[in-house]
MIVO-860883 format. One line per field, with one value per residue: y, x, z of N, C-alpha, C in turn; residue in three letters. Coordinates in nm, 3 decimals, padded with zeros to 5 digits, m for minus. Each point is the difference from the previous one (the first is absolute). Layout:
npy	(Y	...)
npx	(X	...)
npz	(Z	...)
capy	(Y	...)
capx	(X	...)
capz	(Z	...)
cpy	(Y	...)
cpx	(X	...)
cpz	(Z	...)
residuo	(ALA	...)
# end
This chain:
npy	(09.794	m00.118	00.064	00.069	m00.112	m00.061	00.107	00.003	m00.133	00.023	00.100	m00.085	m00.091	00.099	00.021	m00.118	m00.040	00.060	m00.050	m00.117	00.019	00.040	m00.104	m00.081	00.122	00.044	m00.077	00.032	00.126	m00.010	m00.065	00.083	00.106	m00.044	m00.032	00.116	00.058	m00.072	00.024	00.126	m00.001	m00.056	00.081	00.101	m00.044	m00.019	00.117	00.037	m00.083	00.106	m00.132	00.006	00.100	m00.082	m00.099	00.082	00.026	m00.128	m00.029	00.101	m00.043	m00.119	00.047	00.062	m00.121	m00.025	00.129	00.007	m00.111	00.051	00.113	m00.072	m00.084	00.087	00.075	00.025	00.119	m00.011	00.089	00.099	00.077	m00.087	m00.005	00.133	00.013	m00.088	00.061	00.120	m00.049	m00.066	00.109	00.074	m00.097	m00.030	00.106	00.104	m00.061	m00.094	00.043	00.121	m00.094	00.062	m00.126	m00.020	00.065	m00.014	00.005	00.122	m00.061	m00.101	00.090	00.078	m00.107	m00.038	00.127	00.008	m00.114	00.046	00.112	m00.057	m00.084	00.105	00.066	m00.105	m00.020	00.130	00.001	m00.111	00.046	00.114	m00.071	m00.090	00.098	00.055	m00.125	m00.008	m00.050	m00.101	00.080	00.049	m00.007	00.030	00.130	m00.004	m00.083	00.074	00.107	m00.063	m00.040	00.123	00.045	m00.084	00.031	00.127	m00.009	m00.063	00.086	00.097	m00.059	m00.025	00.126	00.034	m00.077	00.060	00.118	m00.035	m00.043	00.108	00.070	m00.072	00.000	00.121	00.023	00.074	00.130	m00.044	m00.068	00.123	m00.014	00.019	00.099	m00.058	00.096	m00.055	m00.097	m00.049	m00.092	m00.084	m00.027	00.120	m00.016	m00.001	00.073	00.022	00.124	00.005	00.027	00.126	m00.045	00.114	m00.002	00.098	00.099	m00.079	m00.041	m00.129	m00.076	m00.114	m00.073	m00.107	00.098	00.025	00.110	00.031	00.074	m00.025	00.126	m00.123	m00.029	m00.111	00.083	m00.120	00.111	m00.008	00.086	m00.061	m00.116	00.036	00.048	m00.109	m00.074	00.072	00.011	m00.131	m00.010	00.081	m00.068	m00.113	00.055	00.050	m00.113	m00.073	00.099	m00.002	m00.134	00.019	00.104	m00.090	m00.104	00.064	00.042	m00.128	m00.030	00.102	m00.088	m00.014	00.069	m00.098	00.028	m00.075	00.072	00.064	m00.067	00.024	m00.124	00.017	m00.053	m00.051	00.085	m00.110	00.042	00.059	m00.003	m00.061	00.091	m00.022	m00.018	m00.047	m00.068	m00.029	m00.001	m00.059)
npx	(m04.787	00.061	00.119	m00.057	m00.058	00.120	00.060	m00.094	00.022	00.134	m00.017	m00.081	00.094	00.084	m00.095	m00.053	00.129	00.021	m00.117	00.035	00.121	m00.062	m00.083	00.103	00.052	m00.072	m00.104	00.021	00.017	m00.101	m00.070	00.047	m00.016	m00.115	m00.036	00.053	m00.058	m00.108	00.013	00.028	m00.102	m00.068	00.059	m00.016	m00.123	m00.010	00.061	m00.084	m00.059	m00.082	m00.009	m00.022	00.088	00.075	m00.043	00.025	00.113	00.018	m00.033	00.078	00.088	m00.026	00.007	00.103	m00.003	m00.029	00.015	00.101	00.043	m00.035	00.056	00.098	00.024	m00.019	00.063	00.093	m00.052	00.130	m00.054	00.054	m00.073	m00.100	00.020	00.019	m00.104	m00.063	00.049	m00.024	m00.120	m00.004	00.046	m00.086	m00.087	00.025	00.023	m00.077	m00.116	00.006	00.034	m00.058	m00.075	m00.088	m00.045	00.131	00.046	m00.120	m00.020	m00.017	00.100	00.006	m00.009	00.081	00.075	m00.016	00.023	00.097	00.045	m00.030	00.055	00.107	00.012	m00.033	00.089	00.081	m00.023	00.010	00.105	00.039	m00.046	00.066	00.099	m00.014	00.000	00.096	00.045	m00.059	m00.102	00.059	00.108	m00.027	00.133	m00.020	00.030	m00.084	m00.076	00.020	m00.017	m00.103	m00.037	00.028	m00.057	m00.101	m00.001	00.023	m00.087	m00.074	00.035	m00.017	m00.114	m00.030	00.040	m00.064	m00.098	00.021	00.009	m00.104	m00.059	00.046	m00.039	m00.110	m00.024	00.024	m00.037	m00.094	00.006	m00.109	m00.036	00.037	00.113	m00.054	00.073	m00.057	m00.046	m00.116	m00.042	m00.115	00.010	m00.098	00.081	00.045	m00.131	00.075	m00.108	00.028	m00.027	00.064	00.090	m00.015	00.117	00.027	00.078	00.054	00.040	m00.034	00.116	m00.035	00.041	m00.018	00.071	m00.033	m00.023	m00.038	00.061	m00.120	00.031	m00.126	m00.038	m00.040	m00.130	00.043	m00.091	m00.052	m00.015	m00.047	00.086	00.094	m00.055	m00.020	00.124	00.040	m00.073	00.054	00.121	m00.014	m00.047	00.100	00.087	m00.055	m00.003	00.121	00.038	m00.049	00.051	00.119	m00.003	m00.042	00.080	00.089	m00.062	m00.008	00.124	00.034	m00.086	00.074	00.088	00.041	00.113	00.090	00.067	m00.101	m00.038	00.099	m00.082	m00.101	00.045	m00.013	m00.115	00.082	m00.094	m00.050	00.017	m00.109	00.091	m00.090	m00.014	m00.004	00.126	m00.064	m00.076	00.117	00.032	m00.121)
npz	(m02.335	00.001	m00.012	m00.098	m00.046	00.018	m00.053	m00.094	m00.012	00.009	m00.087	m00.066	00.027	m00.037	m00.088	00.038	00.000	m00.119	m00.042	00.056	m00.053	m00.111	00.017	00.030	m00.023	00.104	m00.033	m00.126	00.039	00.087	m00.093	m00.094	00.080	00.051	m00.122	m00.041	00.105	m00.028	m00.130	00.033	00.086	m00.098	m00.085	00.081	00.024	m00.131	m00.024	00.096	m00.085	00.003	m00.013	00.131	00.010	m00.073	00.078	00.103	m00.064	m00.027	00.126	00.031	m00.089	00.052	00.125	m00.055	m00.053	00.129	00.033	m00.089	00.061	00.118	m00.040	m00.054	00.100	00.098	m00.089	00.092	00.012	00.027	00.082	m00.070	00.079	m00.010	m00.131	00.002	00.083	m00.079	m00.108	00.051	00.032	m00.116	m00.059	00.070	m00.027	m00.127	m00.075	00.036	00.019	m00.094	m00.121	00.005	00.055	m00.077	00.002	m00.002	m00.105	m00.054	00.133	m00.050	m00.062	00.084	00.095	m00.070	m00.028	00.126	00.029	m00.091	00.050	00.121	m00.042	m00.058	00.102	00.074	m00.074	00.011	00.130	00.012	m00.081	00.067	00.115	m00.017	m00.057	00.097	00.087	m00.073	m00.008	00.117	m00.067	00.065	m00.005	00.120	00.010	00.127	m00.002	00.104	m00.070	m00.110	00.079	00.054	m00.121	m00.044	00.110	m00.012	m00.128	00.030	00.099	m00.090	m00.095	00.090	00.036	m00.127	m00.020	00.111	m00.049	m00.117	00.062	00.073	m00.110	m00.065	00.107	00.004	m00.130	m00.050	00.126	m00.060	m00.022	m00.064	00.111	m00.024	00.071	00.117	00.044	00.105	00.079	m00.036	00.080	m00.045	00.095	m00.032	m00.103	00.036	00.014	00.110	00.028	m00.127	00.042	m00.110	00.091	m00.038	m00.043	00.063	m00.105	00.072	m00.077	m00.100	00.043	00.003	m00.101	00.067	m00.085	00.073	00.087	m00.125	00.039	m00.049	00.105	00.036	m00.005	00.021	m00.009	m00.059	m00.048	m00.018	m00.070	00.123	00.052	m00.072	00.031	00.127	m00.006	m00.069	00.083	00.098	m00.055	m00.021	00.125	00.032	m00.076	00.050	00.121	m00.023	m00.064	00.098	00.071	m00.064	00.010	00.123	00.018	m00.048	00.058	00.114	m00.021	m00.028	00.095	00.044	m00.058	00.127	m00.016	00.020	00.111	00.042	m00.104	00.062	00.081	m00.082	m00.021	m00.130	m00.035	m00.093	m00.037	m00.057	m00.123	00.036	00.100	00.074	00.094	00.132	m00.042	m00.109	00.081	00.064	m00.131	00.008)
capy	(00.013	m00.088	00.065	00.113	m00.056	m00.043	00.121	00.052	m00.090	00.028	00.130	m00.018	m00.067	00.095	00.107	m00.008	00.036	00.144	00.065	m00.019	00.090	00.135	00.012	m00.024	00.022	m00.015	m00.142	m00.062	00.046	m00.068	m00.142	m00.018	00.031	m00.105	m00.124	00.014	m00.011	m00.140	m00.075	00.036	m00.070	m00.143	m00.023	00.019	m00.110	m00.121	00.011	m00.016	m00.135	00.000	m00.060	00.020	00.134	m00.009	m00.052	00.109	00.092	m00.064	00.004	00.139	00.024	m00.071	00.071	00.123	m00.027	m00.045	00.096	00.004	m00.131	00.001	00.088	m00.065	m00.127	00.016	00.120	00.093	00.119	00.040	00.142	00.022	00.028	m00.127	m00.085	00.055	m00.032	m00.143	m00.021	00.056	m00.083	m00.123	00.036	00.037	m00.118	m00.105	00.047	00.084	m00.063	m00.125	00.000	00.114	m00.010	00.115	m00.045	00.006	00.133	00.099	m00.072	00.037	m00.044	m00.108	00.058	00.077	m00.092	m00.068	00.097	00.011	m00.126	00.006	00.092	m00.057	m00.121	00.045	00.047	m00.118	m00.063	00.089	m00.003	m00.130	m00.001	00.108	m00.047	m00.093	00.077	00.086	m00.078	m00.096	00.057	m00.062	00.057	00.143	00.013	00.139	00.048	m00.044	m00.141	m00.009	00.045	m00.103	m00.114	00.041	m00.007	m00.142	m00.061	00.046	m00.062	m00.142	m00.009	00.022	m00.117	m00.111	00.031	m00.027	m00.146	m00.038	00.037	m00.095	m00.128	00.008	00.005	m00.128	m00.112	00.028	00.068	00.138	00.095	00.096	00.069	00.058	00.008	00.131	00.004	00.073	00.018	m00.061	m00.105	m00.038	m00.141	m00.090	m00.121	00.014	m00.001	m00.125	m00.062	m00.057	00.044	00.091	00.139	00.061	00.041	00.115	00.016	00.129	00.046	m00.108	00.057	m00.096	m00.128	m00.109	m00.127	m00.105	00.059	00.099	00.131	00.039	00.135	00.096	00.068	m00.029	m00.134	m00.019	m00.050	m00.073	00.009	00.036	00.143	00.028	m00.046	00.087	00.131	m00.011	m00.008	00.130	00.098	m00.047	00.044	00.143	00.016	m00.052	00.094	00.120	m00.019	m00.029	00.130	00.057	m00.079	00.032	00.129	m00.014	m00.053	00.103	00.107	m00.051	00.001	00.139	00.045	00.074	m00.064	m00.032	m00.038	m00.147	m00.053	m00.028	m00.127	m00.102	m00.057	m00.008	m00.094	00.057	m00.048	m00.015	00.077	m00.070	m00.055	00.076	m00.036	00.104	00.113	00.096	00.066	00.094	00.122	00.069)
capx	(m00.136	m00.020	00.058	m00.086	m00.119	00.038	00.018	m00.134	m00.060	00.060	m00.050	m00.138	00.006	00.048	m00.098	m00.073	00.088	00.021	m00.123	m00.011	00.097	m00.054	m00.116	00.036	00.146	00.049	m00.001	00.109	00.126	00.017	00.023	00.134	00.099	m00.001	00.049	00.145	00.060	m00.007	00.099	00.130	00.011	00.014	00.138	00.088	m00.020	00.058	00.145	00.033	m00.034	m00.123	m00.092	m00.137	m00.037	m00.021	m00.137	m00.092	00.001	m00.076	m00.139	m00.045	m00.022	m00.123	m00.113	m00.020	m00.079	m00.135	m00.108	m00.028	m00.055	m00.140	m00.075	m00.018	m00.073	m00.133	m00.060	m00.026	00.083	00.055	00.039	00.144	00.045	00.004	00.105	00.128	00.015	00.027	00.139	00.088	m00.018	00.076	00.142	00.029	m00.009	00.097	00.137	00.044	m00.030	00.070	00.141	00.069	m00.023	m00.074	m00.087	00.078	00.059	m00.105	m00.111	m00.130	m00.013	m00.100	m00.129	m00.051	m00.041	m00.123	m00.108	m00.031	m00.064	m00.139	m00.071	m00.010	m00.082	m00.139	m00.034	m00.021	m00.124	m00.109	m00.019	m00.055	m00.144	m00.060	m00.013	m00.112	m00.122	m00.032	m00.022	m00.108	m00.134	m00.066	00.056	m00.013	00.066	00.010	00.137	00.046	00.032	00.123	00.109	00.019	00.066	00.139	00.069	00.014	00.096	00.134	00.038	00.022	00.132	00.099	00.001	00.065	00.142	00.060	00.010	00.115	00.121	00.014	00.037	00.139	00.086	m00.003	00.043	00.127	00.087	00.026	m00.043	m00.089	m00.066	00.117	00.001	m00.003	00.052	m00.093	00.053	m00.086	m00.092	m00.110	m00.020	m00.058	00.083	00.102	m00.064	00.037	m00.117	m00.082	m00.138	m00.036	00.029	00.098	00.126	00.055	00.144	00.032	00.140	00.089	00.124	00.076	m00.062	00.099	m00.047	00.098	00.112	00.070	m00.066	m00.017	00.052	m00.108	m00.048	m00.141	m00.047	m00.008	m00.129	00.023	m00.096	m00.138	m00.020	00.013	m00.122	m00.112	00.027	m00.029	m00.145	m00.057	00.021	m00.080	m00.135	m00.009	m00.002	m00.126	m00.107	00.016	m00.052	m00.143	m00.068	00.011	m00.084	m00.140	m00.033	00.019	m00.124	m00.103	00.024	m00.016	m00.143	m00.037	00.086	00.114	00.131	00.045	00.140	00.009	00.006	00.140	00.041	m00.102	00.001	m00.130	m00.009	00.005	m00.120	00.002	m00.105	m00.128	m00.035	m00.098	00.006	m00.052	00.090	m00.058	m00.112	00.052	00.040	m00.120)
capz	(00.049	00.116	00.117	00.032	00.064	00.134	00.082	00.030	00.098	00.130	00.044	00.047	00.129	00.098	00.019	00.128	00.110	m00.007	00.044	00.144	00.063	m00.010	00.086	00.140	00.009	00.137	00.031	m00.076	00.059	00.129	m00.028	m00.057	00.104	00.102	m00.061	m00.016	00.134	00.043	m00.079	00.055	00.127	m00.031	m00.043	00.116	00.095	m00.061	00.011	00.142	00.041	00.081	m00.095	00.047	m00.044	m00.145	m00.014	00.031	m00.115	m00.108	00.043	m00.016	m00.143	m00.037	00.060	m00.077	m00.120	00.037	m00.032	m00.143	m00.037	00.042	m00.092	m00.130	00.008	00.059	m00.059	00.111	m00.008	00.130	m00.006	00.000	00.137	00.071	m00.055	00.043	00.143	00.010	m00.043	00.103	00.119	m00.020	00.009	00.139	00.086	m00.032	m00.021	00.111	00.128	00.023	m00.040	00.060	00.146	00.051	00.109	00.124	00.014	00.022	00.064	m00.055	m00.140	m00.005	00.038	m00.114	m00.106	00.041	m00.010	m00.142	m00.037	00.044	m00.090	m00.134	00.004	00.006	m00.135	m00.084	00.042	m00.039	m00.145	m00.038	00.026	m00.077	m00.138	m00.002	00.027	m00.114	m00.122	00.023	00.015	00.115	00.122	00.023	00.130	00.047	00.021	00.132	m00.010	m00.077	00.087	00.102	m00.065	m00.024	00.129	00.039	m00.093	00.038	00.127	m00.026	m00.063	00.105	00.087	m00.073	m00.009	00.131	00.006	m00.083	00.074	00.111	m00.060	m00.043	00.118	00.071	m00.084	m00.068	00.097	m00.039	00.103	m00.065	00.110	00.065	00.146	00.065	00.137	00.086	00.136	00.101	m00.047	00.089	m00.033	00.100	00.000	00.104	00.130	00.067	00.063	m00.109	00.023	m00.110	00.035	m00.089	00.061	m00.072	00.011	m00.060	m00.003	m00.043	m00.054	m00.079	m00.031	m00.010	m00.056	00.031	00.073	m00.081	m00.006	m00.139	m00.020	m00.029	00.121	00.020	m00.033	m00.144	m00.048	m00.126	m00.109	00.029	m00.018	m00.143	m00.066	00.034	m00.060	m00.143	m00.015	00.036	m00.107	m00.113	00.035	m00.028	m00.146	m00.052	00.036	m00.082	m00.136	00.007	00.006	m00.134	m00.090	00.028	m00.061	m00.144	m00.058	00.019	m00.096	m00.137	m00.031	m00.032	m00.108	00.052	00.000	00.134	00.021	00.003	m00.136	m00.031	00.061	m00.025	m00.136	m00.066	m00.111	m00.134	m00.070	m00.144	m00.063	m00.007	00.130	00.078	00.141	00.088	m00.006	m00.094	00.067	00.099	m00.066	m00.050)
cpy	(m00.084	00.066	00.118	m00.047	m00.045	00.119	00.059	m00.087	00.023	00.132	m00.011	m00.066	00.097	00.106	m00.009	00.042	00.150	00.075	m00.010	00.093	00.143	00.021	m00.009	00.020	m00.022	m00.147	m00.071	00.036	m00.072	m00.147	m00.024	00.023	m00.111	m00.131	00.004	m00.015	m00.144	m00.085	00.029	m00.072	m00.149	m00.033	00.011	m00.114	m00.131	00.001	m00.020	m00.139	m00.009	m00.053	00.009	00.138	00.006	m00.050	00.110	00.101	m00.057	00.003	00.140	00.031	m00.070	00.073	00.131	m00.021	m00.035	00.102	00.004	m00.132	m00.008	00.085	m00.069	m00.122	00.018	00.121	00.097	00.118	00.041	00.146	00.016	00.025	m00.129	m00.087	00.049	m00.033	m00.147	m00.029	00.049	m00.084	m00.129	00.027	00.030	m00.122	m00.099	00.051	00.083	m00.071	m00.122	00.010	00.112	00.011	00.122	m00.039	00.010	00.141	00.106	m00.071	00.033	m00.046	m00.107	00.053	00.076	m00.092	m00.073	00.095	00.015	m00.127	00.000	00.087	m00.063	m00.126	00.035	00.049	m00.117	m00.069	00.081	m00.012	m00.133	m00.003	00.108	m00.039	m00.095	00.075	00.078	m00.079	m00.103	00.073	m00.053	00.056	00.150	00.029	00.146	00.040	m00.046	m00.146	m00.020	00.039	m00.106	m00.122	00.032	m00.011	m00.146	m00.071	00.036	m00.067	m00.151	m00.023	00.016	m00.121	m00.118	00.024	m00.028	m00.150	m00.047	00.031	m00.098	m00.137	m00.001	m00.001	m00.135	m00.114	00.022	00.084	00.139	00.091	00.109	00.078	00.054	00.011	00.145	m00.014	00.087	m00.002	m00.065	m00.107	m00.025	m00.142	m00.077	m00.129	00.004	00.002	m00.133	m00.073	m00.066	00.035	00.106	00.147	00.053	00.044	00.112	00.009	00.127	00.026	m00.115	00.060	m00.098	m00.126	m00.104	m00.125	m00.103	00.058	00.105	00.129	00.045	00.142	00.102	00.058	m00.020	m00.144	m00.009	m00.063	m00.062	00.008	00.050	00.148	00.038	m00.038	00.093	00.140	m00.002	m00.004	00.136	00.101	m00.042	00.043	00.148	00.025	m00.045	00.095	00.125	m00.021	m00.028	00.128	00.067	m00.072	00.030	00.129	m00.001	m00.048	00.102	00.113	m00.044	m00.001	00.139	00.058	00.078	m00.083	m00.023	m00.037	m00.151	m00.061	m00.037	m00.136	m00.114	m00.050	m00.010	m00.097	00.074	m00.058	m00.015	00.082	m00.084	m00.063	00.089	m00.049	00.110	00.122	00.104	00.076	00.104	00.134	00.082	00.051)
cpx	(m00.024	00.053	m00.086	m00.125	00.030	00.015	m00.135	m00.069	00.054	m00.051	m00.141	m00.003	00.043	m00.104	m00.075	00.086	00.024	m00.123	m00.017	00.095	m00.053	m00.116	00.037	00.150	00.055	00.008	00.115	00.136	00.029	00.034	00.143	00.107	00.008	00.054	00.152	00.071	00.001	00.102	00.141	00.024	00.022	00.145	00.095	m00.013	00.058	00.152	00.047	m00.033	m00.123	m00.115	m00.147	m00.050	m00.020	m00.141	m00.103	m00.007	m00.080	m00.150	m00.058	m00.030	m00.127	m00.123	m00.028	m00.091	m00.146	m00.109	m00.036	m00.060	m00.147	m00.084	m00.028	m00.090	m00.144	m00.074	m00.046	00.097	00.043	00.043	00.150	00.055	00.014	00.115	00.139	00.026	00.035	00.146	00.098	m00.008	00.081	00.149	00.038	00.002	00.114	00.144	00.049	m00.020	00.084	00.150	00.079	m00.026	m00.072	m00.093	00.071	00.052	m00.103	m00.124	m00.138	m00.024	m00.108	m00.138	m00.062	m00.051	m00.128	m00.121	m00.045	m00.070	m00.147	m00.084	m00.022	m00.086	m00.147	m00.046	m00.029	m00.131	m00.122	m00.029	m00.062	m00.151	m00.071	m00.019	m00.119	m00.132	m00.045	m00.033	m00.112	m00.132	m00.071	00.051	m00.019	00.055	00.017	00.146	00.058	00.042	00.132	00.121	00.031	00.072	00.147	00.082	00.026	00.102	00.143	00.047	00.024	00.137	00.110	00.012	00.072	00.150	00.071	00.009	00.124	00.131	00.026	00.046	00.148	00.096	00.009	00.061	00.139	00.096	00.043	m00.038	m00.085	m00.081	00.109	m00.017	m00.006	00.058	m00.093	00.051	m00.087	m00.088	m00.105	m00.040	m00.064	00.082	00.102	m00.059	00.030	m00.120	m00.091	m00.147	m00.044	00.016	00.112	00.123	00.060	00.150	00.039	00.151	00.097	00.123	00.081	m00.082	00.109	m00.067	00.110	00.126	00.077	m00.081	m00.005	00.047	m00.104	m00.050	m00.150	m00.031	m00.019	m00.134	00.019	m00.123	m00.139	m00.027	00.008	m00.126	m00.117	00.018	m00.034	m00.151	m00.066	00.017	m00.073	m00.146	m00.019	m00.007	m00.131	m00.116	00.006	m00.056	m00.150	m00.082	00.003	m00.093	m00.148	m00.042	00.020	m00.128	m00.113	00.017	m00.020	m00.146	m00.048	00.090	00.122	00.127	00.045	00.147	00.017	00.011	00.142	00.045	m00.097	00.009	m00.142	00.006	00.006	m00.114	00.027	m00.113	m00.126	m00.041	m00.101	00.005	m00.062	00.090	m00.052	m00.114	00.048	00.035	m00.119	m00.082)
cpz	(00.124	00.127	00.044	00.072	00.143	00.093	00.039	00.105	00.139	00.056	00.054	00.138	00.109	00.034	00.132	00.119	00.003	00.049	00.151	00.076	m00.001	00.096	00.149	00.020	00.140	00.039	m00.071	00.060	00.131	m00.022	m00.048	00.107	00.103	m00.055	m00.016	00.134	00.049	m00.075	00.050	00.133	m00.021	m00.037	00.119	00.100	m00.053	00.013	00.144	00.053	00.088	m00.087	00.045	m00.041	m00.151	m00.028	00.027	m00.114	m00.116	00.033	m00.018	m00.146	m00.048	00.052	m00.074	m00.121	00.031	m00.033	m00.148	m00.048	00.037	m00.094	m00.132	00.009	00.049	m00.054	00.109	m00.012	00.141	m00.010	00.014	00.141	00.079	m00.049	00.041	00.147	00.019	m00.036	00.107	00.128	m00.011	00.016	00.145	00.091	m00.025	m00.007	00.120	00.134	00.029	m00.030	00.067	00.151	00.058	00.114	00.135	00.025	00.035	00.056	m00.058	m00.142	m00.015	00.033	m00.116	m00.110	00.035	m00.004	m00.145	m00.049	00.038	m00.091	m00.137	m00.003	00.009	m00.136	m00.093	00.036	m00.041	m00.150	m00.046	00.017	m00.082	m00.146	m00.014	00.015	m00.124	m00.126	00.015	00.019	00.124	00.133	00.005	00.139	00.036	00.015	00.133	m00.003	m00.075	00.086	00.106	m00.058	m00.026	00.128	00.040	m00.089	00.040	00.129	m00.016	m00.063	00.105	00.091	m00.066	m00.010	00.133	00.025	m00.076	00.072	00.114	m00.052	m00.040	00.120	00.070	m00.081	m00.059	00.084	m00.048	00.117	m00.066	00.103	00.092	00.152	00.048	00.141	00.084	00.144	00.107	m00.064	00.108	m00.034	00.115	00.009	00.113	00.141	00.071	00.062	m00.104	00.015	m00.100	00.038	m00.088	00.080	m00.087	00.026	m00.075	00.004	m00.031	m00.068	m00.084	m00.024	m00.017	m00.054	00.021	00.065	m00.078	m00.007	m00.146	m00.029	m00.039	00.131	00.019	m00.035	m00.152	m00.037	m00.138	m00.091	00.031	m00.027	m00.147	m00.075	00.027	m00.057	m00.148	m00.025	00.026	m00.114	m00.128	00.019	m00.034	m00.150	m00.060	00.030	m00.088	m00.139	00.001	00.005	m00.137	m00.097	00.018	m00.069	m00.151	m00.067	00.012	m00.103	m00.144	m00.042	m00.040	m00.109	00.045	m00.007	00.144	00.000	m00.009	m00.139	m00.039	00.050	m00.030	m00.144	m00.056	m00.117	m00.132	m00.080	m00.148	m00.059	m00.011	00.130	00.068	00.142	00.081	m00.002	m00.096	00.065	00.098	m00.062	m00.047	00.116)
residuo	(MET	ASP	LYS	LEU	ASP	GLU	LYS	LYS	GLY	ARG	ASP	ARG	LYS	ARG	GLU	PRO	LEU	LYS	GLU	GLN	ILE	LYS	LYS	GLU	PRO	LEU	LEU	PHE	PHE	VAL	TYR	VAL	ILE	LEU	ARG	ALA	LEU	VAL	ILE	LEU	ALA	LEU	VAL	LEU	GLN	PHE	LEU	ASN	GLY	GLU	TYR	TYR	ASN	VAL	PHE	LEU	CYS	VAL	LEU	THR	LEU	VAL	LEU	PHE	THR	VAL	PRO	SER	LEU	ILE	GLU	ARG	LYS	LEU	LYS	ILE	ASP	ILE	PRO	ASN	VAL	LEU	GLU	ILE	ILE	ILE	LEU	VAL	PHE	ILE	PHE	ALA	ALA	GLU	ILE	LEU	GLY	GLU	ILE	ARG	SER	TYR	TYR	VAL	LEU	TYR	PRO	GLY	TRP	ASP	THR	ALA	LEU	HIS	THR	ILE	THR	GLY	PHE	LEU	ALA	ALA	ALA	VAL	GLY	PHE	SER	LEU	VAL	ASP	LEU	LEU	ASN	ARG	THR	SER	ASP	LYS	LEU	GLU	LEU	SER	PRO	LEU	TYR	LEU	ALA	PHE	VAL	ALA	PHE	CYS	PHE	SER	MET	THR	VAL	ALA	CYS	VAL	TRP	GLU	PHE	PHE	GLU	PHE	PHE	MET	ASP	GLN	VAL	PHE	LEU	THR	ASP	MET	GLN	LYS	ASP	TYR	VAL	ILE	ALA	SER	ILE	ASN	SER	VAL	THR	LEU	ASP	PRO	THR	MET	SER	ASN	LYS	VAL	VAL	HIS	ILE	LYS	ASN	ILE	THR	SER	THR	SER	VAL	ASN	GLY	MET	ASP	LEU	GLY	VAL	ASN	GLY	TYR	LEU	ASP	ILE	GLY	LEU	ILE	ASP	THR	MET	LYS	ASP	MET	LEU	VAL	ASN	PHE	ILE	GLY	ALA	VAL	CYS	PHE	SER	ILE	PHE	GLY	PHE	PHE	TYR	VAL	ARG	GLY	ARG	GLU	LYS	GLY	LYS	LYS	SER	PHE	ALA	GLU	ASN	PHE	ILE	PRO	THR	LYS	ILE	LYS	ASP	GLU	GLY	ASP	SER	SER	LYS	ALA	ASP	LYS	ASP	GLN	THR)
# end
């Protein structure tokens, strides 16, 4: 009987996981596949003696657990679409981007990830304010205001990230702000008269440092273009979601479904809770 009771106890513990797999099969499949790929990469990097890459794999596995941890601890429901995108994004940034060198092999890889970041960060910023707006009787924020806050939140995240990249490059001698080769420069520093006149240098064919030709067909820009490009595509992603968020709130007031719902976390209400969210449904 004791063994039978233990078996029943184990079966009861497995039930929630089985139910979750049935409810979210695609999310479970993506999580298992990505986790298996990261573990495989971890083993290969360890065997090759690439211990920094091993650290990145471990970091990736930890980051994979963050969405579910947030859901449990903060009682927030993260839409499956958003959670899948987050998992794929982490894998694309750390494993493919860093370890597989996609940032170097595919110039548009970093641009695509920063665009997605702008979109997702706006979704997070929007949901934070929207949750507060819907659960407080003292706030009545307009859809336009919510969209504007989402945009500002996303751009702030992008700005802080660029600060971090600059800090890493200056202090730890990394190259997170990637170099660009350009064919012309405009500079007042090169004006011999020191009269703030712009000196235009065009058709640059080479760059030399300490008498050594770097072998590039142009001038080596150190990070500025990369930073501004990242901010620009983040701006595009933030604007796109802000527009979706605006129409989401407008449509929600009328009981309409919206594409933006797939990216906006919501608060899991306990039974008996009352809030403005209940009023929105009436």
